[in-house]
C-alpha positions, -999 to 999 in steps of 0.1 A, spaced: -305 -711 -101 -319 -736 -74 -349 -728 -53 -327 -725 -23 -304 -700 -39 -332 -679 -52 -348 -679 -17 -314 -669 -2 -309 -641 -28 -344 -627 -19 -336 -628 19 -304 -609 12 -322 -583 -8 -348 -579 21 -320 -576 47 -302 -550 26 -333 -531 23 -339 -530 61 -302 -519 65 -307 -492 39 -340 -480 53 -325 -477 88 -295 -457 74 -318 -434 55 -340 -427 86 -308 -422 108 -296 -394 85 -330 -377 81 -346 -345 94 -381 -330 94 -371 -306 65 -362 -334 43 -391 -358 51 -404 -360 15 -370 -369 2 -364 -394 31 -397 -412 22 -390 -413 -16 -355 -428 -9 -373 -454 14 -398 -462 -14 -373 -469 -39 -352 -489 -16 -383 -511 -7 -391 -514 -44 -357 -530 -53 -361 -555 -24 -390 -573 -41 -387 -604 -61 -398 -585 -94 -389 -550 -87 -394 -540 -125 -430 -549 -122 -436 -534 -86 -445 -500 -75 -446 -485 -41 -469 -459 -25 -465 -441 8 -495 -422 18 -494 -401 50 -523 -376 55 -515 -349 31 -484 -365 17 -483 -390 -12 -450 -405 -23 -449 -430 -52 -420 -447 -73 -442 -443 -103 -445 -410 -122 -482 -415 -130 -495 -435 -101 -532 -447 -105 -553 -464 -80 -538 -500 -77 -562 -530 -82 -568 -544 -47 -562 -579 -60 -527 -571 -71 -513 -553 -41 -503 -557 -4 -504 -531 22 -493 -522 57 -507 -494 81 -485 -466 93 -492 -458 129 -480 -428 148 -486 -429 185 -507 -459 182 -531 -441 156 -534 -450 120 -521 -422 100 -514 -437 66 -505 -467 44 -477 -482 28 -486 -500 -4 -468 -523 -29 -488 -531 -61 -480 -549 -93 -482 -532 -127 -489 -567 -141 -521 -574 -157 -545 -600 -143 -532 -624 -170 -497 -623 -156 -506 -619 -119 -477 -618 -95 -480 -636 -62 -465 -616 -35 -442 -636 -11 -451 -640 26 -417 -625 33 -425 -595 12 -456 -587 34 -434 -590 65 -409 -566 49 -436 -542 41 -447 -544 78 -412 -538 91 -406 -508 69 -441 -494 79 -432 -496 116 -398 -478 108 -417 -450 90 -440 -447 119 -412 -445 143 -395 -419 121 -427 -396 120 -430 -400 158 -395 -388 163 -402 -358 141 -433 -349 160 -415 -352 193 -388 -329 180 -414 -303 169 -430 -304 203 -398 -300 221 -388 -271 198 -422 -255 205 -419 -260 243 -383 -245 243 -395 -215 223 -425 -211 249 -402 -214 279 -377 -187 265 -406 -164 258 -419 -167 292 -384 -162 307 -381 -130 285 -414 -117 296 -408 -125 332 -375 -104 332 -394 -76 312 -420 -77 340 -395 -73 368 -378 -44 349 -410 -28 341 -422 -28 376 -390 -12 388 -394 16 363 -431 20 370 -422 25 407 -394 49 402 -417 70 378 -447 71 401 -434 95 428 -418 121 406 -449 121 383 -471 125 414 -449 155 424 -450 171 390 -488 168 389 -492 181 424 -469 212 422 -484 220 386 -519 222 401 -507 242 431 -489 266 406 -521 269 386 -541 278 417 -517 307 424 -519 322 389 -549 343 377 -573 326 353 -562 350 326 -526 345 329 -507 334 297 -487 308 319 -519 291 326 -521 274 292 -486 262 297 -494 248 333 -524 229 317 -502 213 291 -479 202 320 -508 188 339 -522 169 307 -489 154 299 -484 145 335 -518 127 335 -510 110 303 -475 98 317 -493 85 349 -516 64 326 -487 50 310 -473 39 342 -505 23 352 -504 2 321 -468 -7 329 -478 -17 364 -507 -38 348 -480 -56 325 -459 -64 356 -490 -76 376 -485 -50 401 -519 -34 402 -542 -43 430 -570 -67 422 -604 -72 437 -614 -106 424 -650 -119 428 -674 -143 410 -682 -129 376 -702 -138 347 -681 -129 316 -710 -128 292 -724 -93 303 -688 -80 304 -683 -90 268 -717 -75 258 -710 -43 278 -676 -40 259 -691 -44 225 -719 -19 233 -691 7 243 -674 0 210 -706 -1 189 -700 34 175 -663 27 168 -674 -5 148 -698 15 128 -672 45 122 -645 20 111 -670 -1 90 -662 -32 107 -689 -58 114 -689 -82 144 -705 -115 154 -708 -130 190 -708 -167 193 -718 -176 228 -743 -204 235 -745 -199 271 -760 -170 290 -738 -174 321 -700 -183 320 -688 -178 356 -652 -173 368 -633 -157 396 -618 -126 383 -614 -87 388 -643 -74 369 -625 -42 358 -595 -59 345 -617 -84 328 -634 -58 310 -600 -43 301 -589 -75 285 -620 -77 263 -618 -39 255 -583 -39 246 -584 -70 222 -616 -56 205 -599 -22 199 -569 -41 185 -592 -63 163 -610 -32 150 -578 -13 142 -564 -43 120 -596 -52 103 -603 -40 67 -634 -22 56 -664 -45 59 -641 -70 78 -656 -93 105 -645 -95 141 -655 -127 159 -661 -130 195 -665 -164 210 -666 -177 246 -671 -211 260 -668 -232 292 -645 -262 296 -644 -283 329 -619 -260 347 -616 -230 324 -633 -202 305 -620 -197 269 -625 -164 251 -614 -161 215 -614 -129 195 -603 -130 157 -602 -105 129 -598 -106 91 -568 -83 90 -533 -90 76 -523 -113 106 -489 -115 121 -455 -117 106 -440 -149 119 -411 -133 137 -435 -109 155 -453 -136 172 -428 -140 200 -427 -102 206 -463 -91 206 -468 -91 243 -435 -73 252 -441 -37 264 -435 -9 237 -435 -35 209 -461 -24 183 -468 -30 146 -489 1 143 -474 33 127 -456 58 150 -482 78 168 -511 52 165 -501 31 195 -479 30 226 -471 -7 223 -486 -13 258 -522 -26 250 -514 -62 245 -487 -60 273 -514 -49 298 -536 -77 286 -509 -103 290 -501 -89 326 -538 -91 336 -542 -127 321 -510 -137 339 -520 -123 372 -553 -144 370 -531 -175 364 -544 -179 328 -529 -180 294 -531 -159 263 -520 -172 227 -518 -151 196 -516 -168 163 -526 -164 126 -561 -177 116 -562 -205 90 -579 -184 63 -569 -149 71 -563 -125 101 -553 -130 138 -569 -148 166 -562 -143 204 -573 -172 226 -576 -165 264 -578 -193 289 -589 -181 324 -594 -206 353 -628 -207 368 -616 -207 405 
């Protein structure tokens, strides 16, 4: 075969490879990324002048794809490589290396380096597309969740307002009736039960109104550090009783923001109560707070069992609880969400990398 024919044959192989790689990428999705990259690697291998003596390696962060079953580190003198960039950041390598010994060293063609560069660009574009799709899915989920919580807030506010008046009447008339009865009357105990249950119901309504952001606020400049310490002091006996340890990681003595002091304390208190409840014996609750340019960030984490994935979108909804019946009303986290929302902040719940759950609250300074 003449040199011209050989060169033409190699160009055809390279063009065929680029076409195959484009087709593979066009039919790929995030769930089949590993299979897609493996198919690309084998297509690229076949495009080289001596495919039987060439192996391909695709290395991207934690993912390693190779055309050789027992890939060892290639000799730098017997390889060519291209960087794989994602959003202009180097995230990996595409390597072609020769299995031949130094005595039968293969010289890579200039066109083979260009082919490697082109395929690396295509892989980078694929990974960028997958990353964009993931971000779009996450944003869509957040928007849907915000819409659901907004609707729930409106419904909850209506329910709370409707219940407020009859509850006030029940409580008021029950107290008047108790005054009319003698102290030793058998009916007095029943009236006390009515009053106690009416008070409990009124507290539930207050929590519903917190969730719906309907409670009046008195915002002022507040240093969050003493609020955190006060909440911890109030719960110190509970920590000891439940045999749960805690650690506070706050480097600054003053973290100022504009907030309602009572509601701010309620956020911290509710989240700490929640962390203690789900912590195992000798578990550790970590409280962190820091300042950014515009916000104060509070993080409270535990070493409990964490969240089931399908629960993450529901935990701030009123009356949703993962606690056993009788252990919680399902309003604690709803109240926290309502207060944070009314302060124009955000709260995110997620599983810790090691174990347990972490709540991250971001509140604007002004």
